[in-house]
N, C-alpha and C positions, 0 to 999 in steps of 0.2 A: 462860499467860494466867491474869488473877484469876479467881475466881468478878463478876459481874456485865458481863464482860465484856464486845462484841460483835461479836464475831465467832469464827471457830475456827477449831483449829491440825488439819489431819492431815500425815500422811506420804505422803513423792513417789512418782510412779510411776517416774518422769525419774532422778531422780538415788537412789538407795541410799541412807537412813540423811540424808536431810533434810525438810526441810521446805514445809506450805505454806500459806501465811495468809489468811482471807478477810477482812476487812472487811464488817461490816456499812455500808455510810459513812447510809444514811438514818436508823441511830440511834442516828450520833454528837452530841453535842449540846457546847455552846464549853467545858463545861465537862470534854473528854474529849483524851486526850492519850494519841497512837503516839509511844514510839521505836522508836527502828530500831535494830539492834543488826545488825553489820556485821564483822566481824570478819579478814576475809578477804578487804573489799572485792569480797565476788561482784554483789551487789547494780548496777544503773546504776547514774549516776552522771546522765542528767542523760535527755531525754527520746530523743535519738541514739542512745544507749546498745544504746533496742532493737530497733536495723539490725542 
């Protein structure tokens, strides 16, 4: 994350070597951009994937 980012990265306690990201939605503006990097396809693809 770059300086001035509106969130925080921290290590995962459930997945050794993993990283968590918290984004502060209410600080985002129309000029902000969020890009997801998921090279292994581990993140859910849609709301049903969380189940």
